[in-house]
KOLGUVEX-34289 format. One record per residue: x negated, z negated, y negated of N, C-alpha, C, O in turn. Coordinates in steps of 0.02 Angstrom, whole numbers. Layout:
BEGIN
((X Z Y) (X Z Y) (X Z Y) (X Z Y)),
...
END
This chain:
BEGIN
((-6184 -4225 -4445) (-6184 -4236 -4373) (-6246 -4276 -4353) (-6300 -4267 -4382)),
((-6238 -4319 -4304) (-6293 -4358 -4277) (-6307 -4333 -4206) (-6262 -4328 -4165)),
((-6370 -4317 -4192) (-6390 -4295 -4125) (-6435 -4347 -4094) (-6486 -4366 -4123)),
((-6416 -4371 -4036) (-6456 -4419 -3998) (-6476 -4384 -3933) (-6433 -4359 -3896)),
((-6541 -4381 -3919) (-6565 -4343 -3861) (-6613 -4385 -3820) (-6665 -4407 -3845)),
((-6596 -4395 -3757) (-6639 -4430 -3709) (-6663 -4498 -3736) (-6720 -4517 -3726)),
((-6618 -4534 -3770) (-6636 -4598 -3800) (-6646 -4650 -3746) (-6600 -4668 -3710)),
((-6707 -4674 -3741) (-6726 -4723 -3690) (-6761 -4781 -3723) (-6808 -4772 -3762)),
((-6738 -4842 -3708) (-6770 -4902 -3733) (-6782 -4947 -3673) (-6737 -4962 -3634)),
((-6845 -4969 -3665) (-6864 -5010 -3608) (-6887 -5079 -3631) (-6924 -5085 -3679)),
((-6864 -5130 -3595) (-6889 -5198 -3604) (-6919 -5220 -3538) (-6883 -5235 -3491)),
((-6986 -5221 -3535) (-7018 -5233 -3471) (-7003 -5176 -3424) (-7015 -5118 -3440)),
((-6976 -5191 -3366) (-6959 -5139 -3318) (-6886 -5119 -3320) (-6863 -5082 -3277)),
((-6851 -5143 -3371) (-6779 -5130 -3375) (-6764 -5078 -3429) (-6789 -5083 -3484)),
((-6723 -5029 -3412) (-6700 -4980 -3461) (-6637 -5007 -3496) (-6583 -5005 -3467)),
((-6646 -5031 -3558) (-6588 -5053 -3596) (-6545 -4993 -3616) (-6484 -4999 -3622)),
((-6577 -4936 -3627) (-6543 -4872 -3637) (-6579 -4821 -3593) (-6641 -4819 -3592)),
((-6542 -4780 -3558) (-6572 -4734 -3510) (-6552 -4662 -3524) (-6500 -4638 -3502)),
((-6595 -4627 -3563) (-6587 -4556 -3578) (-6516 -4540 -3603) (-6482 -4496 -3577)),
((-6495 -4577 -3653) (-6429 -4567 -3683) (-6430 -4504 -3727) (-6474 -4497 -3770)),
((-6383 -4459 -3716) (-6377 -4398 -3756) (-6307 -4393 -3786) (-6257 -4399 -3750)),
((-6304 -4384 -3852) (-6239 -4382 -3886) (-6243 -4336 -3947) (-6297 -4327 -3977)),
((-6187 -4306 -3965) (-6178 -4275 -4030) (-6118 -4307 -4062) (-6062 -4303 -4036)),
((-6129 -4340 -4119) (-6076 -4378 -4152) (-6057 -4343 -4217) (-6099 -4332 -4261)),
((-5993 -4325 -4222) (-5969 -4288 -4280) (-5914 -4326 -4317) (-5900 -4310 -4375)),
((-5882 -4374 -4285) (-5824 -4408 -4315) (-5846 -4454 -4371) (-5902 -4478 -4371)),
((-5802 -4467 -4420) (-5819 -4512 -4475) (-5828 -4585 -4453) (-5868 -4621 -4483)),
((-5792 -4606 -4401) (-5800 -4673 -4373) (-5803 -4667 -4297) (-5758 -4640 -4265)),
((-5858 -4693 -4269) (-5870 -4689 -4197) (-5873 -4759 -4169) (-5914 -4800 -4191)),
((-5831 -4774 -4120) (-5834 -4838 -4086) (-5886 -4838 -4031) (-5898 -4787 -3999)),
((-5917 -4896 -4021) (-5965 -4905 -3966) (-5943 -4967 -3927) (-5946 -5022 -3954)),
((-5922 -4957 -3865) (-5898 -5013 -3826) (-5933 -5015 -3758) (-5968 -4968 -3739)),
((-5922 -5070 -3723) (-5952 -5080 -3658) (-5958 -5154 -3644) (-5953 -5194 -3691)),
((-5969 -5174 -3583) (-5977 -5245 -3567) (-6040 -5274 -3597) (-6083 -5237 -3622)),
((-6046 -5340 -3595) (-6107 -5372 -3620) (-6168 -5345 -3582) (-6166 -5336 -3521)),
((-6222 -5331 -3620) (-6282 -5304 -3588) (-6280 -5230 -3577) (-6324 -5203 -3543)),
((-6230 -5196 -3605) (-6224 -5124 -3594) (-6274 -5082 -3633) (-6287 -5025 -3615)),
((-6302 -5111 -3687) (-6350 -5074 -3729) (-6323 -5056 -3797) (-6353 -5017 -3833)),
((-6266 -5085 -3815) (-6233 -5067 -3879) (-6276 -5086 -3939) (-6290 -5044 -3982)),
((-6296 -5149 -3942) (-6337 -5171 -3999) (-6406 -5138 -3997) (-6434 -5124 -4049)),
((-6432 -5126 -3937) (-6496 -5091 -3932) (-6491 -5022 -3963) (-6539 -4998 -3994)),
((-6434 -4989 -3955) (-6424 -4923 -3985) (-6429 -4928 -4061) (-6462 -4887 -4093)),
((-6396 -4978 -4091) (-6400 -4986 -4163) (-6471 -5005 -4184) (-6495 -4982 -4236)),
((-6504 -5046 -4144) (-6573 -5064 -4159) (-6620 -5004 -4158) (-6668 -5000 -4197)),
((-6606 -4956 -4114) (-6647 -4895 -4112) (-6637 -4854 -4176) (-6685 -4825 -4202)),
((-6575 -4851 -4201) (-6562 -4816 -4264) (-6600 -4848 -4321) (-6631 -4813 -4362)),
((-6597 -4914 -4326) (-6625 -4948 -4384) (-6699 -4964 -4379) (-6730 -4984 -4428)),
((-6728 -4955 -4319) (-6800 -4964 -4312) (-6821 -5032 -4288) (-6880 -5049 -4292)),
((-6774 -5072 -4262) (-6791 -5138 -4237) (-6820 -5136 -4167) (-6850 -5185 -4144)),
((-6810 -5080 -4132) (-6842 -5069 -4067) (-6872 -5000 -4067) (-6851 -4956 -4105)),
((-6922 -4989 -4026) (-6957 -4925 -4023) (-6937 -4888 -3959) (-6958 -4909 -3905)),
((-6898 -4835 -3963) (-6881 -4796 -3904) (-6943 -4765 -3872) (-6995 -4757 -3905)),
((-6937 -4749 -3809) (-6995 -4722 -3772) (-6983 -4649 -3754) (-6929 -4621 -3764)),
((-7036 -4618 -3727) (-7031 -4550 -3702) (-7014 -4500 -3756) (-7040 -4502 -3811)),
((-6970 -4453 -3738) (-6952 -4398 -3783) (-6889 -4413 -3823) (-6853 -4367 -3843)),
((-6875 -4476 -3835) (-6814 -4496 -3871) (-6810 -4465 -3940) (-6861 -4459 -3975)),
((-6749 -4444 -3959) (-6738 -4417 -4027) (-6672 -4444 -4054) (-6623 -4451 -4018)),
((-6673 -4459 -4120) (-6612 -4470 -4158) (-6620 -4430 -4222) (-6666 -4442 -4261)),
((-6576 -4382 -4233) (-6580 -4339 -4292) (-6513 -4340 -4328) (-6460 -4340 -4297)),
((-6515 -4341 -4394) (-6455 -4339 -4435) (-6469 -4297 -4497) (-6519 -4307 -4531)),
((-6425 -4250 -4510) (-6432 -4205 -4568) (-6500 -4171 -4567) (-6530 -4159 -4619)),
((-6525 -4155 -4507) (-6589 -4121 -4500) (-6650 -4166 -4507) (-6706 -4142 -4507)),
((-6639 -4231 -4514) (-6694 -4279 -4522) (-6706 -4315 -4457) (-6659 -4341 -4426)),
((-6769 -4318 -4436) (-6788 -4353 -4375) (-6799 -4427 -4392) (-6850 -4445 -4421)),
((-6751 -4469 -4374) (-6754 -4539 -4395) (-6810 -4578 -4361) (-6839 -4623 -4391)),
((-6825 -4562 -4298) (-6874 -4601 -4261) (-6945 -4593 -4286) (-6989 -4632 -4268)),
((-6957 -4543 -4328) (-7024 -4534 -4357) (-7032 -4574 -4421) (-7087 -4577 -4449)),
((-6978 -4606 -4445) (-6979 -4643 -4508) (-6987 -4718 -4495) (-6965 -4743 -4443)),
((-7018 -4753 -4541) (-7022 -4826 -4537) (-6952 -4855 -4548) (-6909 -4822 -4576)),
((-6940 -4918 -4526) (-6875 -4949 -4540) (-6858 -4949 -4615) (-6800 -4937 -4633)),
((-6907 -4963 -4657) (-6894 -4964 -4730) (-6875 -4895 -4755) (-6831 -4889 -4798)),
((-6908 -4844 -4730) (-6892 -4775 -4750) (-6822 -4756 -4727) (-6786 -4720 -4763)),
((-6803 -4778 -4668) (-6736 -4763 -4644) (-6683 -4796 -4689) (-6632 -4766 -4705)),
((-6697 -4858 -4709) (-6649 -4893 -4753) (-6643 -4857 -4820) (-6588 -4849 -4846)),
((-6700 -4834 -4847) (-6698 -4797 -4911) (-6662 -4731 -4902) (-6626 -4708 -4948)),
((-6670 -4699 -4844) (-6636 -4635 -4832) (-6561 -4644 -4826) (-6522 -4600 -4845)),
((-6540 -4703 -4800) (-6468 -4716 -4796) (-6443 -4747 -4732) (-6382 -4750 -4722)),
((-6488 -4771 -4688) (-6467 -4807 -4629) (-6455 -4879 -4648) (-6502 -4914 -4669)),
((-6394 -4903 -4640) (-6376 -4971 -4659) (-6343 -5005 -4600) (-6315 -4973 -4557)),
((-6347 -5072 -4598) (-6316 -5106 -4542) (-6296 -5177 -4559) (-6322 -5208 -4606)),
((-6250 -5202 -4520) (-6233 -5273 -4520) (-6249 -5300 -4450) (-6262 -5261 -4404)),
((-6248 -5366 -4443) (-6268 -5397 -4380) (-6213 -5440 -4352) (-6165 -5458 -4387)),
((-6219 -5457 -4287) (-6170 -5502 -4256) (-6167 -5568 -4293) (-6112 -5595 -4304)),
((-6224 -5595 -4311) (-6227 -5657 -4351) (-6235 -5637 -4424) (-6285 -5606 -4442)),
((-6187 -5655 -4465) (-6189 -5633 -4536) (-6250 -5662 -4571) (-6275 -5715 -4553)),
((-6275 -5625 -4620) (-6338 -5640 -4653) (-6329 -5659 -4727) (-6375 -5649 -4767)),
((-6271 -5685 -4745) (-6260 -5704 -4815) (-6302 -5766 -4832) (-6302 -5815 -4794)),
((-6337 -5763 -4889) (-6379 -5819 -4911) (-6336 -5865 -4955) (-6310 -5844 -5006)),
((-6330 -5928 -4934) (-6286 -5975 -4968) (-6306 -5987 -5040) (-6262 -5997 -5083)),
((-6371 -5987 -5055) (-6395 -6004 -5122) (-6393 -5946 -5171) (-6407 -5955 -5230)),
((-6376 -5886 -5147) (-6368 -5829 -5191) (-6295 -5816 -5205) (-6252 -5832 -5164)),
((-6281 -5786 -5262) (-6212 -5767 -5277) (-6191 -5707 -5235) (-6233 -5675 -5203)),
((-6127 -5692 -5236) (-6102 -5633 -5200) (-6140 -5571 -5224) (-6163 -5531 -5184)),
((-6144 -5563 -5290) (-6179 -5505 -5317) (-6252 -5502 -5298) (-6278 -5449 -5283)),
((-6285 -5559 -5299) (-6356 -5561 -5282) (-6367 -5545 -5208) (-6416 -5512 -5191)),
((-6321 -5566 -5165) (-6326 -5550 -5094) (-6324 -5475 -5082) (-6358 -5449 -5038)),
((-6284 -5440 -5121) (-6279 -5367 -5114) (-6337 -5333 -5150) (-6362 -5282 -5126)),
((-6358 -5361 -5206) (-6413 -5332 -5245) (-6477 -5327 -5205) (-6518 -5282 -5215)),
((-6487 -5374 -5159) (-6547 -5374 -5117) (-6556 -5307 -5082) (-6613 -5283 -5075)),
((-6501 -5277 -5060) (-6505 -5212 -5027) (-6529 -5158 -5074) (-6564 -5111 -5053)),
((-6511 -5164 -5137) (-6527 -5112 -5186) (-6597 -5119 -5215) (-6625 -5071 -5241)),
((-6626 -5179 -5210) (-6691 -5191 -5242) (-6747 -5148 -5213) (-6795 -5133 -5248)),
((-6740 -5128 -5150) (-6792 -5087 -5119) (-6774 -5012 -5119) (-6808 -4972 -5087)),
((-6721 -4994 -5155) (-6700 -4924 -5156) (-6739 -4885 -5208) (-6778 -4914 -5246)),
((-6729 -4820 -5208) (-6762 -4776 -5257) (-6719 -4764 -5319) (-6735 -4722 -5360)),
((-6664 -4801 -5325) (-6618 -4792 -5381) (-6647 -4822 -5445) (-6686 -4870 -5443)),
((-6627 -4794 -5501) (-6646 -4822 -5565) (-6608 -4887 -5577) (-6561 -4904 -5540)),
((-6628 -4924 -5628) (-6594 -4988 -5642) (-6520 -4977 -5656) (-6478 -5014 -5632)),
((-6504 -4926 -5695) (-6434 -4911 -5711) (-6396 -4890 -5648) (-6338 -4909 -5639)),
((-6428 -4851 -5606) (-6396 -4829 -5544) (-6384 -4888 -5497) (-6333 -4890 -5462)),
((-6430 -4935 -5496) (-6420 -4995 -5454) (-6361 -5036 -5479) (-6321 -5060 -5439)),
((-6356 -5043 -5544) (-6300 -5081 -5572) (-6233 -5048 -5555) (-6185 -5081 -5537)),
((-6231 -4982 -5560) (-6170 -4945 -5543) (-6155 -4950 -5469) (-6097 -4957 -5449)),
((-6207 -4947 -5427) (-6197 -4951 -5355) (-6172 -5020 -5335) (-6129 -5026 -5291)),
((-6197 -5072 -5367) (-6174 -5140 -5353) (-6101 -5147 -5371) (-6061 -5174 -5332)),
((-6082 -5123 -5430) (-6013 -5126 -5453) (-5967 -5089 -5404) (-5914 -5114 -5386)),
((-5989 -5031 -5382) (-5948 -4990 -5337) (-5939 -5023 -5269) (-5884 -5024 -5242)),
((-5992 -5051 -5242) (-5989 -5083 -5176) (-5944 -5145 -5178) (-5903 -5155 -5133)),
((-5951 -5186 -5230) (-5909 -5246 -5235) (-5836 -5227 -5245) (-5791 -5259 -5217)),
((-5823 -5177 -5286) (-5754 -5154 -5297) (-5725 -5127 -5232) (-5666 -5137 -5218)),
((-5766 -5092 -5194) (-5742 -5060 -5132) (-5715 -5112 -5083) (-5664 -5100 -5051)),
((-5749 -5169 -5077) (-5727 -5220 -5029) (-5681 -5272 -5061) (-5657 -5318 -5027)),
((-5667 -5265 -5126) (-5621 -5311 -5160) (-5652 -5376 -5183) (-5617 -5426 -5190)),
((-5718 -5377 -5195) (-5752 -5439 -5216) (-5780 -5434 -5286) (-5822 -5475 -5305)),
((-5760 -5385 -5325) (-5789 -5376 -5391) (-5778 -5438 -5435) (-5823 -5458 -5472)),
((-5719 -5468 -5431) (-5705 -5526 -5472) (-5735 -5590 -5443) (-5728 -5644 -5473)),
((-5769 -5584 -5386) (-5801 -5642 -5354) (-5877 -5637 -5356) (-5911 -5675 -5322)),
((-5903 -5592 -5395) (-5975 -5577 -5391) (-6020 -5636 -5409) (-6077 -5639 -5387)),
((-5995 -5684 -5448) (-6036 -5740 -5469) (-6027 -5802 -5424) (-6061 -5852 -5435)),
((-5984 -5799 -5376) (-5974 -5855 -5330) (-6035 -5864 -5285) (-6063 -5814 -5262)),
((-6056 -5926 -5272) (-6111 -5936 -5226) (-6091 -5919 -5155) (-6034 -5929 -5135)),
((-6138 -5892 -5117) (-6124 -5873 -5048) (-6099 -5931 -5006) (-6058 -5922 -4961)),
((-6123 -5991 -5021) (-6104 -6050 -4983) (-6032 -6070 -4991) (-6006 -6110 -4952)),
((-5997 -6042 -5040) (-5927 -6060 -5052) (-5878 -6012 -5017) (-5818 -6021 -5022)),
((-5904 -5961 -4983) (-5862 -5910 -4954) (-5838 -5929 -4884) (-5873 -5964 -4847)),
((-5777 -5907 -4867) (-5754 -5916 -4799) (-5781 -5860 -4754) (-5815 -5815 -4779)),
((-5766 -5863 -4690) (-5795 -5816 -4642) (-5777 -5744 -4658) (-5819 -5700 -4653)),
((-5714 -5732 -4678) (-5694 -5664 -4694) (-5728 -5638 -4756) (-5750 -5580 -4758)),
((-5734 -5679 -4807) (-5767 -5659 -4869) (-5841 -5644 -4856) (-5869 -5598 -4886)),
((-5872 -5682 -4811) (-5942 -5669 -4795) (-5949 -5602 -4759) (-5998 -5566 -4771)),
((-5901 -5584 -4718) (-5902 -5518 -4686) (-5895 -5463 -4738) (-5927 -5410 -4733)),
((-5853 -5474 -4788) (-5845 -5425 -4841) (-5910 -5415 -4880) (-5927 -5360 -4899)),
((-5946 -5470 -4892) (-6011 -5465 -4925) (-6058 -5421 -4883) (-6094 -5379 -4910)),
((-6058 -5432 -4818) (-6100 -5391 -4774) (-6081 -5317 -4777) (-6125 -5273 -4777)),
((-6017 -5304 -4780) (-5995 -5234 -4785) (-6015 -5204 -4852) (-6036 -5146 -4855)),
((-6009 -5244 -4906) (-6031 -5219 -4971) (-6105 -5202 -4971) (-6126 -5152 -4999)),
((-6144 -5245 -4939) (-6216 -5232 -4935) (-6230 -5168 -4894) (-6277 -5131 -4910)),
((-6190 -5156 -4843) (-6200 -5097 -4800) (-6184 -5032 -4835) (-6210 -4979 -4817)),
((-6140 -5034 -4885) (-6120 -4972 -4919) (-6151 -4965 -4989) (-6139 -4915 -5023)),
((-6189 -5015 -5010) (-6217 -5014 -5078) (-6270 -4959 -5083) (-6314 -4953 -5040)),
((-6266 -4919 -5135) (-6315 -4866 -5145) (-6289 -4800 -5117) (-6235 -4778 -5134)),
((-6329 -4770 -5074) (-6312 -4705 -5047) (-6315 -4707 -4970) (-6360 -4677 -4940)),
((-6268 -4740 -4939) (-6269 -4744 -4866) (-6253 -4678 -4834) (-6210 -4640 -4857)),
((-6288 -4663 -4780) (-6272 -4603 -4740) (-6246 -4622 -4671) (-6200 -4590 -4645)),
((-6276 -4674 -4642) (-6254 -4699 -4577) (-6245 -4775 -4584) (-6293 -4810 -4601)),
((-6186 -4800 -4570) (-6170 -4871 -4576) (-6161 -4898 -4505) (-6116 -4876 -4469)),
((-6202 -4947 -4486) (-6201 -4976 -4419) (-6171 -5046 -4423) (-6199 -5090 -4455)),
((-6115 -5056 -4391) (-6079 -5120 -4394) (-6076 -5150 -4324) (-6049 -5121 -4277)),
((-6106 -5210 -4317) (-6110 -5243 -4252) (-6061 -5302 -4250) (-6075 -5356 -4276)),
((-6004 -5291 -4219) (-5951 -5341 -4210) (-5930 -5373 -4276) (-5931 -5435 -4282)),
((-5910 -5334 -4325) (-5888 -5364 -4389) (-5825 -5405 -4383) (-5812 -5448 -4425)),
((-5784 -5392 -4331) (-5722 -5428 -4324) (-5728 -5493 -4286) (-5679 -5529 -4277)),
((-5789 -5510 -4263) (-5798 -5571 -4223) (-5779 -5634 -4261) (-5803 -5644 -4317)),
((-5737 -5676 -4232) (-5718 -5740 -4261) (-5665 -5736 -4315) (-5649 -5787 -4345)),
((-5638 -5677 -4329) (-5588 -5670 -4381) (-5518 -5673 -4352) (-5508 -5659 -4293)),
((-5470 -5691 -4394) (-5400 -5693 -4372) (-5372 -5622 -4368) (-5403 -5575 -4391)),
((-5313 -5616 -4338) (-5282 -5551 -4331) (-5269 -5517 -4398) (-5280 -5457 -4406)),
((-5246 -5556 -4447) (-5232 -5527 -4513) (-5296 -5507 -4548) (-5298 -5457 -4585)),
((-5350 -5546 -4538) (-5414 -5529 -4568) (-5443 -5466 -4537) (-5472 -5424 -4572)),
((-5435 -5458 -4472) (-5459 -5397 -4438) (-5421 -5336 -4465) (-5451 -5283 -4473)),
((-5357 -5343 -4479) (-5318 -5288 -4508) (-5346 -5268 -4576) (-5351 -5208 -4591)),
((-5363 -5317 -4617) (-5392 -5303 -4683) (-5461 -5271 -4675) (-5478 -5225 -4712)),
((-5499 -5295 -4627) (-5565 -5267 -4613) (-5558 -5194 -4591) (-5597 -5151 -4612)),
((-5509 -5181 -4549) (-5496 -5113 -4525) (-5484 -5065 -4583) (-5509 -5009 -4583)),
((-5447 -5088 -4632) (-5433 -5046 -4690) (-5497 -5028 -4727) (-5507 -4971 -4747)),
((-5541 -5077 -4737) (-5604 -5065 -4772) (-5648 -5017 -4733) (-5674 -4968 -4761)),
((-5656 -5029 -4669) (-5698 -4985 -4628) (-5671 -4914 -4627) (-5709 -4866 -4630)),
((-5606 -4908 -4623) (-5575 -4842 -4621) (-5583 -4801 -4683) (-5574 -4741 -4682)),
((-5600 -4834 -4739) (-5609 -4799 -4803) (-5681 -4781 -4818) (-5695 -4748 -4868)),
((-5728 -4803 -4777) (-5799 -4791 -4792) (-5816 -4717 -4798) (-5849 -4697 -4845)),
((-5792 -4677 -4752) (-5811 -4606 -4753) (-5782 -4571 -4814) (-5817 -4531 -4845)),
((-5720 -4585 -4831) (-5690 -4552 -4889) (-5724 -4572 -4954) (-5731 -4531 -4999)),
((-5747 -4634 -4958) (-5778 -4658 -5020) (-5852 -4640 -5025) (-5875 -4623 -5079)),
((-5888 -4643 -4969) (-5961 -4635 -4971) (-5987 -4576 -4931) (-6047 -4562 -4931)),
((-5944 -4541 -4896) (-5964 -4484 -4854) (-6016 -4505 -4802) (-6062 -4468 -4788)),
((-6008 -4565 -4775) (-6054 -4592 -4725) (-6019 -4596 -4657) (-5959 -4606 -4653)),
((-6058 -4587 -4604) (-6033 -4597 -4536) (-6042 -4671 -4518) (-6095 -4700 -4530)),
((-5990 -4700 -4489) (-5993 -4770 -4468) (-5995 -4774 -4392) (-5954 -4743 -4358)),
((-6043 -4813 -4365) (-6045 -4829 -4294) (-6024 -4902 -4288) (-6056 -4946 -4316)),
((-5971 -4914 -4250) (-5940 -4980 -4247) (-5941 -5008 -4177) (-5911 -4979 -4131)),
((-5974 -5065 -4168) (-5970 -5104 -4106) (-5919 -5159 -4117) (-5921 -5195 -4167)),
((-5872 -5166 -4071) (-5827 -5224 -4073) (-5794 -5232 -4005) (-5780 -5183 -3970)),
((-5781 -5295 -3987) (-5746 -5309 -3924) (-5671 -5305 -3932) (-5634 -5306 -3882)),
((-5647 -5300 -3994) (-5576 -5296 -4008) (-5554 -5223 -3998) (-5564 -5181 -4041)),
((-5524 -5209 -3940) (-5503 -5141 -3925) (-5451 -5116 -3974) (-5448 -5056 -3989)),
((-5410 -5162 -4000) (-5360 -5142 -4049) (-5392 -5115 -4112) (-5369 -5065 -4140)),
((-5446 -5147 -4135) (-5483 -5123 -4193) (-5514 -5055 -4179) (-5510 -5009 -4220)),
((-5546 -5048 -4121) (-5577 -4985 -4103) (-5524 -4929 -4101) (-5535 -4875 -4128)),
((-5467 -4942 -4070) (-5415 -4892 -4063) (-5386 -4872 -4131) (-5367 -4815 -4141)),
((-5384 -4920 -4177) (-5352 -4907 -4242) (-5396 -4869 -4290) (-5371 -4830 -4330)),
((-5462 -4879 -4287) (-5505 -4852 -4340) (-5554 -4799 -4316) (-5578 -4760 -4356)),
((-5568 -4795 -4251) (-5619 -4749 -4226) (-5589 -4683 -4202) (-5544 -4683 -4160)),
((-5615 -4629 -4228) (-5592 -4562 -4208) (-5619 -4545 -4139) (-5584 -4517 -4097)),
((-5683 -4561 -4128) (-5715 -4551 -4064) (-5742 -4618 -4040) (-5754 -4663 -4080)),
((-5751 -4625 -3975) (-5780 -4686 -3947) (-5830 -4668 -3892) (-5820 -4623 -3852)),
((-5885 -4706 -3893) (-5938 -4701 -3843) (-5935 -4763 -3799) (-5925 -4818 -3824)),
((-5942 -4754 -3734) (-5943 -4810 -3688) (-6009 -4812 -3651) (-6030 -4763 -3621)),
((-6042 -4870 -3654) (-6105 -4881 -3618) (-6095 -4933 -3564) (-6054 -4978 -3571)),
((-6132 -4926 -3510) (-6131 -4976 -3457) (-6201 -4978 -3426) (-6224 -4928 -3399)),
((-6233 -5036 -3430) (-6302 -5044 -3405) (-6348 -4990 -3433) (-6390 -4963 -3398)),
((-6341 -4976 -3498) (-6385 -4930 -3532) (-6371 -4857 -3521) (-6407 -4814 -3546)),
((-6318 -4842 -3483) (-6301 -4773 -3467) (-6236 -4752 -3501) (-6189 -4791 -3503)),
((-6234 -4692 -3527) (-6173 -4665 -3556) (-6124 -4649 -3501) (-6139 -4610 -3456)),
((-6063 -4679 -3504) (-6013 -4663 -3453) (-5953 -4626 -3481) (-5914 -4597 -3444)),
((-5945 -4626 -3548) (-5889 -4589 -3577) (-5902 -4578 -3651) (-5933 -4620 -3684)),
((-5876 -4523 -3677) (-5878 -4508 -3749) (-5825 -4456 -3763) (-5820 -4405 -3729)),
((-5785 -4469 -3815) (-5734 -4421 -3834) (-5683 -4453 -3880) (-5696 -4507 -3906)),
((-5626 -4420 -3890) (-5573 -4449 -3932) (-5555 -4518 -3906) (-5550 -4529 -3846)),
((-5545 -4565 -3952) (-5537 -4635 -3933) (-5480 -4647 -3883) (-5490 -4681 -3833)),
((-5422 -4620 -3897) (-5365 -4631 -3852) (-5380 -4606 -3781) (-5362 -4638 -3732)),
((-5413 -4549 -3777) (-5431 -4520 -3712) (-5482 -4564 -3676) (-5476 -4575 -3616)),
((-5531 -4588 -3713) (-5583 -4630 -3683) (-5554 -4696 -3657) (-5570 -4718 -3602)),
((-5511 -4727 -3697) (-5483 -4792 -3677) (-5436 -4786 -3617) (-5422 -4836 -3584)),
((-5412 -4726 -3604) (-5369 -4715 -3546) (-5408 -4694 -3484) (-5379 -4689 -3429)),
((-5473 -4683 -3491) (-5515 -4660 -3436) (-5521 -4716 -3383) (-5533 -4774 -3399)),
((-5513 -4697 -3319) (-5514 -4747 -3265) (-5581 -4782 -3261) (-5583 -4843 -3249)),
((-5637 -4746 -3271) (-5703 -4778 -3267) (-5712 -4829 -3323) (-5741 -4882 -3313)),
((-5686 -4813 -3382) (-5691 -4858 -3438) (-5650 -4921 -3426) (-5673 -4976 -3439)),
((-5590 -4912 -3401) (-5547 -4970 -3389) (-5575 -5015 -3335) (-5564 -5075 -3336)),
((-5612 -4987 -3289) (-5644 -5027 -3237) (-5706 -5063 -3263) (-5714 -5123 -3252)),
((-5750 -5026 -3298) (-5813 -5054 -3321) (-5804 -5102 -3380) (-5837 -5154 -3383)),
((-5759 -5083 -3427) (-5754 -5121 -3489) (-5694 -5169 -3489) (-5700 -5226 -3510)),
((-5637 -5145 -3466) (-5577 -5186 -3469) (-5567 -5227 -3405) (-5523 -5270 -3401)),
((-5609 -5214 -3355) (-5608 -5255 -3294) (-5547 -5246 -3251) (-5527 -5293 -3216)),
((-5517 -5188 -3252) (-5457 -5175 -3213) (-5476 -5153 -3143) (-5509 -5102 -3133)),
((-5455 -5192 -3093) (-5471 -5176 -3024) (-5434 -5112 -3003) (-5376 -5102 -3020)),
((-5469 -5071 -2966) (-5437 -5011 -2939) (-5425 -4957 -2989) (-5390 -4908 -2975)),
((-5455 -4964 -3050) (-5444 -4913 -3102) (-5486 -4852 -3087) (-5484 -4803 -3125)),
END
């Protein structure tokens, strides 16, 4: 379980997140909201890219994440992908994933096994020697997912992994994301503007608007909520 308590992030005089409180238990949790709602800021708070203020807490498995450095969080098991993919063209598929493992506490043999497992999980094992520059957009997303699950992930943070992909590619991506918990026993937090993807793969969904939590619960229930349909889906009179 992940506990978020009074999570506040300020940029100047603006609260990007305003005392957000959540308990997350589902294997896959969607995070939705309009642009500027604080979704990416929430993931940045988990991974250590921003410093929350006040009495903010994020705890998982009894561990206080905000007291750890970003590097320590990554070693503990906080992993993430970004809106803009980070695949290095001059490295092979395998080398792009290996980068995540190089700073881990795993032995050399364990790193090799973890690399094999991550590549097999996303279906790129037979492509491990291909240069990153030869990959299409979907394959690059798969490399990012492999990097996010390589080793011993506990919390996987995915920021719009379906962006720019075709409908069939999003379906394949959905299958991979949906298998993360069963394969790695990790909780996935997923941001995406594709409501179909959120509805298909997320057991619970969180909705943010202007840094404030406006809904949290079973995904179907949340997506039917009048406040959500007004704030996120833009439906007048909802």
